[in-house]
C-alpha positions as CSV (number, residue, x, y, z in Angstrom):
1,M,-94.0,35.4,-70.0
2,D,-90.6,32.9,-71.0
3,A,-88.6,35.4,-72.3
4,A,-89.1,38.0,-69.0
5,L,-88.3,34.6,-67.1
6,I,-85.1,34.3,-69.0
7,A,-84.3,37.7,-68.7
8,L,-84.5,37.6,-65.2
9,L,-82.3,34.8,-65.0
10,V,-79.2,36.7,-66.5
11,I,-79.8,39.3,-64.1
12,A,-78.7,37.2,-61.5
13,V,-76.4,35.0,-63.2
14,L,-74.8,39.2,-63.9
15,V,-75.3,39.9,-60.5
16,I,-74.0,36.9,-59.0
17,V,-70.3,37.3,-61.4
18,V,-70.2,40.4,-60.7
19,I,-70.2,40.1,-56.8
20,A,-67.4,36.9,-57.1
21,K,-65.3,39.2,-58.7
22,S,-65.9,42.3,-56.7
23,V,-65.3,40.1,-53.3
24,T,-62.3,38.5,-52.3
25,I,-61.0,37.0,-49.2
26,V,-57.2,36.3,-48.6
27,P,-56.1,33.9,-45.8
28,Q,-53.8,34.2,-43.2
29,A,-49.9,34.9,-43.7
30,Q,-50.9,35.0,-47.5
31,A,-50.6,38.4,-49.5
32,K,-52.2,38.8,-53.2
33,V,-51.1,41.0,-55.3
34,V,-53.9,42.9,-57.9
35,E,-53.9,44.3,-61.1
36,R,-56.1,47.0,-62.5
37,L,-56.0,47.0,-66.6
38,G,-52.8,45.5,-66.7
39,R,-51.1,47.8,-64.2
40,Y,-50.1,47.1,-60.5
41,S,-52.7,48.0,-58.5
42,R,-52.2,47.1,-54.6
43,T,-51.4,44.4,-52.8
44,L,-54.1,42.6,-50.5
45,S,-53.4,42.0,-46.6
46,P,-54.9,38.8,-45.0
47,G,-58.3,39.4,-45.0
48,L,-61.6,40.4,-46.9
49,S,-60.9,42.6,-49.7
50,L,-63.3,44.6,-52.4
51,L,-62.0,44.4,-55.9
52,V,-63.8,46.5,-59.5
53,P,-65.7,43.6,-61.5
54,F,-63.8,43.6,-64.8
55,I,-61.2,45.8,-64.2
56,D,-59.2,44.8,-60.7
57,R,-58.0,41.2,-61.0
58,V,-55.3,38.9,-58.7
59,R,-52.0,38.5,-60.8
60,A,-50.8,35.5,-57.9
61,T,-50.9,34.7,-54.5
62,I,-47.5,34.9,-52.6
63,D,-46.9,32.7,-49.2
64,L,-45.2,34.6,-46.8
65,R,-44.3,32.1,-44.3
66,E,-40.6,30.9,-44.6
67,Q,-40.3,27.8,-46.8
68,V,-37.1,25.4,-47.5
69,I,-35.8,24.1,-50.7
70,S,-33.8,21.2,-50.8
71,F,-31.4,20.7,-53.9
72,P,-31.1,17.4,-55.4
73,P,-26.9,16.8,-55.3
74,Q,-24.6,19.1,-57.1
75,P,-21.2,18.1,-58.6
76,V,-18.7,20.8,-57.3
77,I,-14.7,20.0,-57.7
78,T,-12.8,20.9,-55.6
79,A,-9.3,22.6,-55.4
80,D,-7.5,19.1,-55.7
81,N,-9.6,18.5,-58.8
82,L,-12.2,16.3,-57.0
83,Q,-15.5,15.9,-58.0
84,V,-18.1,15.8,-54.8
85,G,-21.8,15.6,-54.3
86,I,-23.5,18.6,-52.4
87,D,-26.9,18.6,-51.3
88,T,-27.5,22.0,-49.9
89,V,-30.8,23.4,-47.9
90,V,-31.9,27.2,-48.2
91,Y,-34.1,28.5,-46.1
92,F,-35.8,31.8,-47.1
93,Q,-39.2,34.6,-46.8
94,V,-41.1,36.7,-49.1
95,T,-40.6,40.1,-47.4
96,D,-42.2,42.4,-50.3
97,P,-45.1,40.0,-52.9
98,R,-44.6,42.8,-55.7
99,L,-40.6,42.3,-56.1
100,A,-41.3,38.6,-55.6
101,V,-44.3,38.6,-58.5
102,Y,-42.3,41.9,-60.8
103,G,-39.0,41.3,-60.0
104,I,-38.1,37.6,-61.3
105,A,-40.2,35.5,-63.1
106,N,-39.3,32.0,-61.0
107,Y,-37.7,33.0,-57.5
108,I,-37.5,29.0,-56.8
109,T,-35.6,28.8,-60.1
110,G,-33.5,31.8,-59.6
111,M,-32.4,30.9,-56.2
112,E,-31.6,27.6,-57.4
113,Q,-29.1,27.9,-60.0
114,L,-28.0,31.0,-58.0
115,T,-26.8,28.7,-55.0
116,T,-25.7,26.3,-57.5
117,T,-23.0,28.4,-59.0
118,T,-21.9,30.3,-55.6
119,L,-21.3,26.9,-53.9
120,R,-19.1,25.8,-56.9
121,N,-17.6,28.9,-56.5
122,V,-16.9,28.4,-52.6
123,V,-15.5,25.2,-52.6
124,G,-13.8,25.5,-55.6
125,G,-11.5,27.1,-53.3
126,L,-11.1,24.5,-50.9
127,N,-9.6,21.0,-50.9
128,L,-11.4,17.7,-49.9
129,E,-10.1,18.6,-46.4
130,G,-11.1,22.2,-46.1
131,A,-14.6,21.2,-47.8
132,L,-15.4,18.8,-45.4
133,T,-14.1,20.3,-42.3
134,G,-15.0,23.9,-43.6
135,R,-19.1,23.1,-43.6
136,D,-19.5,26.0,-41.1
137,G,-17.4,28.8,-43.2
138,I,-19.8,27.2,-46.5
139,N,-22.8,27.6,-45.2
140,S,-22.1,31.7,-44.0
141,Q,-20.7,32.4,-47.4
142,L,-23.9,31.2,-49.0
143,R,-25.9,32.9,-47.1
144,S,-24.4,36.1,-47.5
145,V,-24.1,35.6,-50.5
146,L,-27.6,34.5,-51.3
147,D,-29.1,37.3,-49.4
148,G,-27.4,40.2,-50.7
149,T,-28.3,38.9,-54.7
150,T,-32.2,37.7,-53.8
151,G,-32.8,41.4,-51.5
152,P,-33.9,43.0,-54.9
153,W,-36.3,40.2,-55.8
154,G,-38.1,40.8,-52.3
155,L,-36.5,37.4,-50.3
156,R,-34.9,36.8,-47.4
157,V,-32.4,34.3,-46.9
158,A,-32.3,32.8,-43.2
159,R,-29.8,30.2,-43.7
160,V,-28.3,27.7,-45.7
161,E,-27.0,24.3,-44.8
162,I,-25.5,21.8,-46.4
163,K,-27.0,18.1,-45.7
164,A,-24.5,16.3,-47.0
165,I,-20.8,16.2,-49.3
166,D,-20.4,12.8,-50.8
167,P,-16.6,12.1,-52.3
168,P,-15.8,9.4,-54.9
169,L,-16.3,5.9,-53.7
170,S,-12.5,5.1,-54.6
171,I,-11.8,8.6,-52.3
172,Q,-13.8,7.3,-49.6
173,D,-12.4,4.3,-49.5
174,S,-9.0,5.8,-49.1
175,M,-10.2,8.0,-46.6
176,E,-11.5,4.8,-44.7
177,K,-7.9,3.5,-45.0
178,Q,-6.4,6.3,-43.7
179,M,-9.0,6.3,-40.9
180,R,-8.1,3.2,-40.1
181,A,-3.9,3.4,-40.4
182,D,-4.3,6.6,-38.3
183,R,-6.9,4.9,-35.5
184,D,-4.1,2.1,-35.7
185,K,-1.1,4.7,-34.9
186,R,-2.8,6.1,-31.8
187,A,-3.7,2.5,-30.0
188,I,-0.2,2.4,-30.8
189,I,0.8,5.2,-29.5
190,L,-1.6,4.4,-26.8
191,T,-0.2,0.9,-25.8
192,A,3.3,2.2,-25.6
193,E,2.5,5.5,-23.3
194,G,0.5,2.2,-20.8
195,Q,3.6,0.5,-21.1
196,R,5.9,3.3,-20.2
197,Q,3.6,4.3,-17.4
198,A,3.7,0.9,-16.2
199,A,7.0,0.3,-16.3
200,I,8.0,3.7,-14.4
201,T,5.0,2.7,-11.6
202,S,6.6,-0.5,-11.4
203,A,10.3,0.5,-11.5
204,E,9.1,3.2,-8.4
205,G,7.3,1.0,-6.8
206,E,10.5,-1.3,-6.6
207,K,12.0,1.5,-5.2
208,A,10.3,2.5,-2.7
209,A,10.3,-1.1,-1.9
210,A,14.0,-1.2,-1.9
211,I,14.4,1.8,0.2
212,L,11.1,0.0,2.9
213,S,13.6,-3.0,2.9
214,A,17.1,-0.9,3.5
215,E,15.3,1.5,6.4
216,G,14.3,-1.9,8.1
217,Q,17.3,-3.8,7.6
218,K,18.7,-0.7,8.7
219,Q,16.2,-0.7,12.1
220,S,16.5,-4.1,12.6
221,A,20.4,-3.7,13.3
222,I,20.2,-0.7,15.5
223,L,17.7,-3.2,17.5
224,E,20.5,-6.4,17.2
225,A,22.8,-3.4,18.3
226,E,20.9,-1.9,21.1
227,A,19.7,-5.5,22.3
228,E,23.4,-6.4,22.4
229,R,25.0,-3.5,24.3
230,Q,21.9,-3.9,26.3
231,S,22.9,-7.7,26.9
232,R,26.5,-6.9,27.2
233,I,25.8,-4.2,29.8
234,L,23.7,-6.8,31.8
235,R,26.0,-9.3,32.0
236,A,28.4,-6.8,32.4
237,E,26.4,-6.0,35.5
238,G,26.2,-9.8,36.8
239,E,29.8,-10.4,36.6
240,R,30.5,-7.2,38.1
241,A,28.0,-8.4,41.3
242,A,29.3,-11.8,40.7
243,L,32.8,-11.0,41.3
244,Y,31.8,-8.8,44.4
245,L,29.7,-11.7,46.0
246,Q,32.5,-14.0,45.1
247,A,35.2,-11.7,46.9
248,Q,32.6,-11.2,49.9
249,G,32.7,-15.0,50.0
250,Q,36.3,-15.2,49.7
251,A,36.7,-12.5,52.5
252,K,34.1,-14.5,55.3
253,S,36.1,-17.7,54.0
254,I,39.6,-15.9,55.1
255,E,37.5,-14.7,58.3
256,T,36.5,-18.0,58.9
257,V,39.7,-20.0,58.5
258,F,41.6,-17.5,60.1
259,Q,39.5,-17.9,63.0
260,A,39.3,-21.1,63.2
261,I,42.9,-21.5,62.8
262,H,43.6,-18.9,65.9
263,D,41.1,-20.9,68.1
264,G,42.6,-24.0,67.0
265,K,45.8,-22.6,67.7
266,P,48.3,-24.9,66.0
267,D,51.5,-26.7,66.4
268,Q,54.5,-27.9,64.5
269,G,52.7,-31.5,64.6
270,L,49.8,-30.3,62.3
271,L,51.7,-27.8,59.9
272,A,53.5,-30.7,59.3
273,Y,50.5,-33.4,58.7
274,Q,49.0,-30.9,56.5
275,Y,52.5,-30.4,54.3
276,L,52.4,-34.4,54.1
277,Q,48.7,-33.8,52.5
278,T,49.4,-31.4,50.1
279,L,52.8,-33.4,49.0
280,P,50.5,-36.0,46.4
281,K,48.6,-32.6,45.0
282,I,52.1,-31.9,43.7
283,A,52.7,-35.0,42.1
284,Q,49.6,-34.8,40.1
285,G,49.4,-34.8,36.6
286,D,50.4,-36.1,33.5
287,A,52.9,-33.9,32.8
288,N,54.7,-34.5,35.9
289,K,57.6,-37.2,35.3
290,M,59.7,-36.4,38.0
291,W,58.9,-35.6,41.6
292,I,61.6,-34.4,43.6
293,V,61.0,-35.1,47.2
294,P,62.2,-31.4,48.6
295,S,64.8,-31.1,51.7
296,E,61.8,-30.3,54.3
297,F,60.6,-33.6,53.7
298,S,62.8,-35.2,56.4
299,K,61.9,-32.8,58.7
300,A,58.1,-33.0,58.4
301,L,58.4,-36.5,58.8
302,E,60.3,-36.1,62.4
303,G,57.5,-33.7,63.2
304,L,54.8,-36.4,62.6
305,A,56.8,-39.0,64.3
306,G,56.5,-36.7,67.6
307,L,53.0,-36.3,66.9
308,G,52.7,-40.4,66.9
309,G,53.9,-40.3,70.5
310,A,57.7,-41.5,69.3
311,E,60.7,-40.5,71.7
312,G,58.3,-40.4,74.7
313,G,56.6,-37.6,73.1
314,K,52.9,-37.1,73.7
315,S,50.5,-37.8,70.4
316,W,48.5,-34.9,69.9
317,M,45.6,-37.3,69.7
318,D,46.2,-37.0,73.2
319,V,43.7,-34.0,74.0
320,D,42.7,-32.7,77.7
321,P,39.2,-32.8,78.2
322,A,39.5,-29.9,80.0
323,Q,41.4,-27.8,76.8
324,A,39.1,-29.7,74.4
325,A,36.4,-28.2,76.4
326,G,37.8,-24.3,76.2
327,N,38.8,-24.9,72.7
328,G,34.9,-26.2,71.6
329,G,33.7,-23.2,71.3
330,S,35.3,-20.0,69.4
331,S,35.7,-17.1,71.3
332,G,32.5,-15.7,69.4
333,G,30.3,-18.3,70.7
334,G,29.7,-20.2,67.3
335,L,30.5,-19.1,63.7
336,D,28.0,-16.7,62.5
337,T,27.1,-17.3,58.9
338,S,23.7,-15.0,58.9
339,S,25.5,-12.1,56.8
340,W,27.6,-14.5,54.2
341,F,25.1,-14.2,51.4
342,E,23.9,-10.4,51.8
343,S,24.2,-8.2,48.8
344,Q,24.6,-4.7,49.0
345,L,23.4,-4.4,45.0
346,P,20.3,-3.0,44.7
347,A,17.2,-5.0,43.8
348,A,16.7,-6.1,40.0
349,A,13.4,-4.4,39.9
350,D,15.3,-0.8,41.0
351,Q,18.0,-1.4,38.3
352,P,17.9,0.9,35.6
353,E,18.3,-2.3,32.8
354,A,14.9,-3.0,34.3
355,R,13.1,-0.9,33.1
356,I,14.9,-0.3,29.4
357,E,11.9,-0.4,26.1
358,L,12.6,-0.5,22.9
359,S,10.8,2.2,21.8
360,S,13.9,4.0,23.4
361,I,16.2,3.1,21.0
362,T,16.3,6.5,20.1
363,D,16.8,7.7,23.3
364,S,20.1,8.6,25.3
365,A,21.5,5.3,26.6
366,P,20.5,4.6,29.8
367,A,22.8,5.5,33.1
368,I,25.0,2.7,33.8
369,P,25.5,1.9,37.7
370,T,28.8,3.3,38.8
371,P,31.0,0.5,41.0
372,P,33.0,1.5,44.3
373,P,35.7,2.9,43.6
374,L,38.2,0.2,45.2
375,S,39.2,2.1,47.7
376,E,35.4,1.8,49.5
377,V,35.5,-2.0,48.9
378,T,39.0,-2.3,50.3
379,Q,38.2,-0.5,52.9
380,D,34.6,-2.8,53.6
381,V,36.4,-5.9,53.6
382,R,39.3,-4.5,55.9
383,D,36.4,-3.5,58.2
384,S,34.6,-7.1,57.9
385,G,37.4,-9.1,57.6
386,P,39.4,-10.9,59.3
387,A,41.8,-7.6,60.1
388,A,39.1,-6.3,62.0
389,D,40.0,-8.8,65.1
390,P,41.9,-7.1,67.5
391,V,43.6,-11.2,68.2
392,V,44.6,-10.9,64.4
393,R,45.9,-7.6,64.7
394,E,47.8,-8.2,67.9
395,Q,48.9,-11.8,66.0
396,F,49.9,-9.9,62.7
397,G,51.2,-6.5,64.2
398,T,48.5,-5.0,62.4
399,E,47.4,-1.4,62.9
400,D,44.9,1.0,61.5
401,G,43.8,-2.0,59.3
402,Q,47.7,-1.6,57.0
403,Q,49.7,-4.8,57.7
404,Q,53.2,-3.9,58.7
């Protein structure tokens, strides 16, 4: 009984071992290389697979996902004999598990050594400046070499990246000094350029200010000249009007005096009296050192004595009342002064000078009214003056306004 139970247990264990050896499960994104009696048999894909117990065995399980390997810094000498440490990162994927197992003993180690040697070859042809600034070129060359070399190993290199390039500390210090000097140089250049631009801008501003000032002075001079011209025109117009009014006044005065003399009918005695009144005016003035009495002075005294009633003559103060009444009024019934202050000039608002504006400086100058010709003014004076009186014409023998 005990032997049967033991045999049954042994058989059960054997069955379990056979079943365990016959069934295998492959996870997703993995592959298993199976050998039969020491030779490659097949590659198991993900899922449940059956094996021949004690004949088939799984040689290796390969991860089919993309893998990342970071290698430690590798010392590399550049073309200018500087030793730098370079860290690299390789992204690869197993495409053929059979080649990955049988093509190389350890593809990780092989890839590391291949990356180091290729990196030294690529960087050895560059100087430090080229190595620091040409990372993209180094990455592309490394990927091209690694991908072509690892193809027989069943690997595909996706990309290669350089993590860091560490030059020596002395070189780093020199590079920092060079960078600082370069930045100081750029700062000095930018400062000088700014000062240059500021000087140019200031000069342009001064130039524009000088031009505007000159333009302002020019406009001011033009305005002053135009104002002076207009003021001179207005003064000339005023003087012309004043002279014209003065001529009219003198004409009226001459007309009135002549009419008064004509109405008064003066005689020799009155003329002698007027002559005596004029003699003191001749002697006036500080420059008159000598006064010569004319020969007509005695005749004037004789006429004055006759006016005073000497030698039985009639005094000039004895005036006949009837005659005085007859001479009291002029032939015209009194002195008419209604037209003394009449002016033939146009009104001030109608004169062109009153409409001049400063905005029309650059326009043509306003037309100056043309004064009447001298012949017309003379004719107006003759027509309105004493020469128009028929009595004066008869007394002085004037015909057609022309004195003989």
